[in-house]
N, C-alpha and C positions, 0 to 999 in steps of 0.2 A: 361837942364831936359828933353828935345823933346826928345836930342839924347839917353838919360838914359833909357828911356820909348823904343825907337825903338829898343835899344840893348836887350832889355828884352824877347820882343814879338819874338824877333829872336831867343834866346837861348830855350824858350818854343816851339815856333816851331821842330827848332831841335830835343827837347826831346820827341814829341810825335812820328816824323819819326824816331826814333831810335825805340818807343817801339813796330814798329810794324813787326821788324825785327825778324827773326826763332829763330838766338841764337842770343842775345843780349850780348853783350860787357860788361863783368864786369865791375862796376863802381867803380873806384878807391878811395876807403875811405881813410883820409890824417890819420885816426887813426889809432890803431893796431886791431884787432877783436878778442875779446877773446874769441869766442865760439869757436876756435879750441883746448881751450884745453885739454889734454888726460885726458880722464873719469878713473877712480882711486877707481869705482865699482865691479872688476876682484880681489879686494883683496881677501887673502883669509879667510874663511867661518868659524871663531870657534867657529859653533855649533853642532860642533861632539863632544864635549869636552866628556868624559866616564860618562855613569851615574848610583850614586852613587846611585841607587833606591832600588842595589838585593844586601842589607846588611842581616846579619842571623837574620832570626826572632823568638827572643827570647822565641816568644809562647809557645813553647814544653815545659816549663820547669814543672815536677814531680809535680802534683796534689796531693795536702797530704790530699786529701777527703776521705779519704779510711782507716782513722786511727780505730782502735779498738772499735767497739760499745760496752758498758758499761751496753747497755740493758739488759744484760743478766743476771743481778745476779739472786741468788737464791731468790723467795717467801716466804716470812717467814710468809705466811698466811694458810700453815698446824700446825697449832700450835694447840695443844690440846683444846677442844674447851668443857668452863666448866661447858657448859647449858647440857650437859648427865649426872648431878648429881643425884640422887633419889631421887625423886619424892616424898616427903612424905601426897601428898593429899590422899594416899589410906589406910591409918588411918581407923581404926575401927568406926565407924559409931555407935555411943552410939542410935543411934533411931531405931536402927535395936532390943533393946533390946524385950525382951520377955515380950508380954502383956498380963496382968492379966485378959484384956475382953475376954481372949479366953477362958477361964475355963469353964468346960461341962456345958450347960445350960439344965437343963432336957427338957424344949420347946425347943430348937433350935437342936438336937441331929441329925435330918434328913436335913438340910438346906443345902441346896445348894454345895452340892462336901464333906461333911461327912461320913464318914464309915457309912452306913446305921444298922444300929443294924436288925436282923432278926426276925422278932414276927408273930408269925400265919404261919409261912413258908411263908412270905410274903419276897421274896429277891427281888432286884432291878430289876432284869430282867420281874418279874410279874408282874409287876404294869403297870394298865394302866391309860396313861394320859388324864384327861380333861382338862387342864387347858386352854386351846381357841377352843376348841371344841368340841362336844358331850355333850351326858347329863350326869350332875351329880347329879348320881341315883344309889344306888345299891337294886337290887331288891332280892326276894326271898321267897319260899314256890311255891305252883301253880306249874305250868312245872319246874321251876326252882327246886326244892325238896328242899332239906335239904342242902342247899348248898347258898352262897350270890354270885350277879355277879353285877358287878365283886367283888372279893374279897379284890383284892389290889388296891385302887384307888390315881393316886395323886392331886392333886387340887392345887391353888393357895392362900394364904392369904388372907381371906376374902369372900373367897363365900364358898359356901351353897350346902349341901348333903342333897340327899332326901332319903329317906327309904321307899323301898313301898312293901307290904305282910304283911299278916295273923301272927300280932304281940301275937294274942291270940296263935296260935299257935308255934310258935316262937319268946318267950320272946326277947326283946333286950337287951342286957347288956354292961354297960361300961368297958374298960382294957381289960387286958391279961385274958383270959380264964384260972381257975385255975388248976394248975400244968404243966403248960406251961413257958416256960424261956423268959426272956426281960423285960423291963418295957418302961410303955408309958409316952407319956409328961402330964404333968398336969399343970391345967386344963384342962379336958378333955369334950370339949363339946356337946358329946353324951350322951343323959339321960336314965337309965332305960325303955322300956317300954312294958307297959305286954296290951293292946289294941291297937284297931285299925287297918288302913291297911295304913297310910302313916302318915311321921312325917319328918320333915326337920329342920336341925342343923347346923349354921353358926358356921365357923373354923377361927376367927381373928388372931389367931397366927401360927408361921410356928411349926413342930412340927409331933412327930409319934403319931396316937391316934388307939390305938387299940379296937375292938367291939367283941362282942361274943352271941351266942345264950345258953338262961340257959340251955334248953333240950338235944339242940346235940353237942355241944362242945367235944372236941375240933376240931371236923371233922368242924363245923358249927364256924367259926370265919376267922377275915378281918381285914385290916387297911386302916384307913384314913392318905393319907402321904400329909403332908403339906407343900407347898414349897414359 
């Protein structure tokens, strides 16, 4: 046993001396070293196979979206409109029949717009309108002489007219003077007056009310027109 220990130590020392050499001797291994096998990594690379990705693209097929649009069909909306039928709403209205109420009334002959009958020479243009302003009076005699002023006077229904002057010299008479044309309204509120110097009369209804001087007619005559 001692002999084996000495032999092992000698071999160890020899190995250490050999390890210090610059070109160590190759250790002969009884087994064949398989590390020297030829490297087959240089085999032909098949990665260059032809790429079939260039196949023809069929995406250019003809688009059938251009088919004819039938939306232009003829519009029958222009058919004749029956709404133009004659409207019978223009039939004569029986309400326009002549109203018997328009018969000539002797008391309304001169009322608003009716043709004015000329009595004692009083035409439409000669009437003095005192319906809203001015004195509703007729004077005569004195500075006026044998005449009435105003001769032709317009008032409204319900108003009063005063006559002022010497009635004894110019007696007042109602109605149309003798021999003169025309017909006044009745009843005439103007009363015959032979005395005094003033008298008044109220005219309740529209109409034409003539008067005159008993001594000096037909030149001294006049009319009260009530509207």
